[in-house]
N, C-alpha and C positions, 0 to 999 in steps of 0.2 A: 749375180748379186755382187756388188762392190765391196772389196775387200781392202780395209785400211791397212795402215803400216804396222799397227800394234797387233792386229788380227794376223798379218803374215808372220811377224816374228812367234806368234803364238803356236800358229802351224808348224813351223818350222821346229820348234821345240817340241811339240806332240810327235811331228815323224821323227824326231831323234830318240823320243824315248820308245815308239814303236819299234824302233831297229834293235832294240836290247832284245837279244832271244833268249829262249828257254834254253837251259842246257841240255835238254832232252831232245831238243827238236833241231837247233842250230840252224846256220842260214840257209837261203833260198836262192837259187841261181835261177834265173830265166833262160829257159832251154829253148832254141829254135826247133826241135824236134819234139818238144811235147805240145799238145793241144793248148796248156795252160800257157805257152808263150807269149809275149807282146812284143813283136817286132817293129810296128810302126805306130806311133803315136795315136789315139784315138782322139779326132777332133768332134766337136759338136756334142750333144746331149748324151748322156749315159743312162742306160737302163739297167738296174740291178735287182736281183732278186735276194732277199733277206728271210730267212728260214729258220725260225727258231726250233726248239725241240717240240714244243706245243704252247698254243696261244691260252691265253686266260690266267697265267700266273703273274704276281706283283714283278717276279724277277724277269719273265721275258718282256714285259711293258716297259720294263727300264732299259732293258738291252734296245727296244725299238726306237726309245728315244734317244739313247746315243746316234744310233745308226741314222735316225731322220736329222739330228742335229749335225752329225759330219757331212750329210747330203746339202743341208740348208749352206753350209759355211764354205764347200766347194763349189756351190752352183752350179745349175743346169743338170742336177742329178735325180734322177727318180728313184724310190724305194719302193720295191713291192714287196709289201709285207704280208707272209703268208705262213700256216701253219696248222698243223694237225691239231686234234682236239685233245688228243691224250699222249703221253709220252710212248706208251705201250703201240701205237699205231705206227710200226716200222713201215709197213707195207704201203701204208698211206704217204708217208714221208718220201719213200722211194717214188711213187707215182707223181706226187708233187713237184720234186726235184727234176723227174722226166720232163714233166710239162713246162717246166723254165727252159730246159734245153730245146724243147721243139719251138717255144716262142723266140730261141734266138736272143736271149738277153745278152748282155754285155759282160757279166759278172754275175757270181753267185757266193754269199757268203750265208755259210749255215752251220747249224748244231747237230751233229748225227745223234739219232734216237739210240743207235747200235753200232758198236765200232767197225764190227765185222759185216753186218748186213748192207752198210750205206758205202762200204768201201768201193764197190762195183760203181757205185751211183755217181761216185766223186770222178772215177776214171772215166767213164761216159761222158761228164761234163768236159773234160779235159780233152777227150779224143775228138769232142764236137768243137774245139777251137775256144771255152768258154773258160776263162780262169776261175779258181776257187780259192776260196779263204774260208777258214773254219774257225768259229767262236765258241768257247766252253768247252767242246767235246769233240774230237777228232776221230779217225779211223785208224782201223788195223787191217792192212798196212795204210800208211798215209806220205802220198808221194813227196818227194823233196821239195818240188816247187809250191806245195800248199803249205800255207803258215797256220800257226794255230794261235790266236788270243785268248788266254784262258788263265785261269788261278791255278796256283800249284797246288792242287786238292791235296797229293799226300802231305805236305808240308803243314797245311792248313788243318787237314784232319789229327795229325799227329799233335798239334797245338790243342786241338779240342779234348784229346786225352790227358793233356797237363791241365787243362781248365778245370777238367772234371776232378780231375785228382786234388788240385788246392781247394775246390770247393768243397769236397768230402772230408779232407783232412786225413788224419791217422786213422789206422786201423783198419780190419778188412771190410770191403765193400762189394756187394753183387752190382754189376752193371749190365747194360743191355746196350746193344746197337740196332735201330731202325734204319736200315738201307733205305733204297726207293727203286732202281730199276735195275737189276741183273743185266749185264750186256752192255750197258752203259759206260764208256770210257771214266766219266767222271764219278760214276759210283763205285766201279772197279778201284780208282785211285784212293777214293776217300776211305774204304773198307781197309784196303791195305795200308794207308796212313795212320787209321784209328787203331788197328790192330798193332801196327809196329808201336805206335805211341803208349799203348798199355804195356807192352812188354818192359817199359821203364819204370813201371809203379805194380810191382808183385802184389801189392795191397788190394787191388783192382782184379776182381773176377767177372770175366765174362760169361753170363749163364744164359742170355738169350738174344738172338739174330734173325731180324726177320725182315724182307722187305714190304715197301707200302704201295709199290707201283706207283708212285707219286700220285697217290689218292687218300684224301684226308679222312675217308671213312675206312679204307682198308688200313691205315696208318693207325687209326684209334682202336680199330678191333684187334690187329696184333699186337699192339701196347697191352691192351686189357689182357689177352691171353698170357702175356709174359707177367703182368701184375700178379694174376692169379696164381700162376704156376712157380712165384718165385716170391713170395710176400714179404720177404726181405730185401728186396729191391732198394737201391740208394740211390742209382744214377741212371740217365740215360745220355745216348748221343744220337740225335734224331739228324740224319745227313742231308736233306734238302725241306725246301718250305713245306710242302703237304706233310710231310712225316713229321716234322716239328709240332704243325698245328693238330694232327690228330693224336700226337703223344701226349701234349698238354691237355687236350679233352680228355684223354684216358685217365690221365693222373688227378687232373681235376674232378672227374665222377668218382674215382675212388676215395675221394676225401684227402688225397696226399698230396697236394699241391703245396711246393716250399720245402716238403720233406723228402720229397724224390727230386735229387738235382735234375734239371735238364741243361745240355749244352745242346744248342741248335746251330743250324745254317741257313744262311739269307736273312733278308730282312723286310718281310712283307708286315704292312700296317700292324696286322694280328698278333706277329712275332713282338714288335718293339712294343705293344701294348703288355703282352705276357712278361718281357723283360722289366718295364717298368713297376708292374704289381708283384714281382716275385715269382711267378711261375716259371720264368726261365731265369737261368744264373748267368750265361754270357752266349752270344752269338758269335759265328763266324761269318763275317760279311765281306761276300766277292764285292767287284766294281762291274756291275753287269752294263753300266753306262759306259764304261771304258772299252770292252768288249765292243761292243754295238757301234760305236765311234771308230775304233781302231780298224775293225773289219771292213767298213764304208771308206774309211779316208785312206788307207794303205791299198784299197782296189780302185779307187779313184786314181791315185798316183800312178800305180803300175800301169792302167789303162791308157791314162794322158800322157806320161812320161817316161813309160818303160821301167820304171823302177821295180828291181826284185822285192817280193815280199817277204819279210822276215817275222818269225813267230814274236810273241812277246809274252811276258807273265803279267797279267792286268793286276796283279796285287790283291791282298785281302787286308781287312780291318779287324781287329776281335774288339767287338762292342761289349762292355759291363756297365751295371747303373753308374759306375763312377766316371766313366768318360762320355756317355752318351750323347752329352750337352755340348761337349766340345767343338770347334768350330772346324775342325779335321773330320772329326766322325759325322756330323750334320751335313758337310759337303758331299759326302757319298752317300747317306741316307736320303738325302733331298738334294739331288742332280738338277741341274739347269744347263741349256744351252748358253745362258746368259755368263755363267762362271761354270763351266763345265769341269767335272773333278778327273782330269784325264792327264795333268800336268804334276801330279803328286809324286 
């Protein structure tokens, strides 16, 4: 694909933005002794594996769009997009990554379903000479040469606590947390961030905390249980797309929509509809397009030019009924490869 000077300048700017590292992750050195090192630029076509936590959710579809956009702009890059059907299928993701190692793909970009269980899979790829970049969720431990392109989940969840406090106002309020997948790095960070945020609001009392396992029906059930056990519940923070949708369904079924304040995470169409009709007070919106874009774009540069990959914060936007129709918010909610939301 021919790239004009305007596009080259845009890609140069994106590269500069991608080089801004997360304070928790730091820089990455290309090391000859590691399997992830890149000594000689890779000429010709590139074959990359891009693996989400699970397929089927709007969030991951947007990650895919970003990854494929970067591949299109870079030219002669194939994105092999594949994932398990549920984020709970940790073993399935391990096996999928092993299959890509066996296929000897040029690079792997993926989001770990479980931070501890997937660490050996990352190391296995590196030991096989395949560089790895991670999106959304990393591993524990995470090798120095493996970057992470992700949201600052702690900061976003702490702000969710502030948004909930603002929406509820003065007085004492019982609130609940619907987390999603225990063991996932992003889940851990959001739980910790929200808990830390609550500490600044003594009038908010956490009376219920349950995981949805990223399943809408389970989220609805655990929310119904919390509502039954806590009839005075005033607010809920739901920490990912399925959790938000299930919680909203439970609150609506209880006849308490608009009465129980919901702060959600992500921006699936049904979540946006809930925000517009008053079921949801605010959404913490990531930039999944940017995650996929940075993962592929930086992997390609690493393979073709030997550029060291460095972690980057992909950003977050707090969406409310007041700003949802702004140009800035719409660029994140409705991303396009013609005008990708990656240079903000």
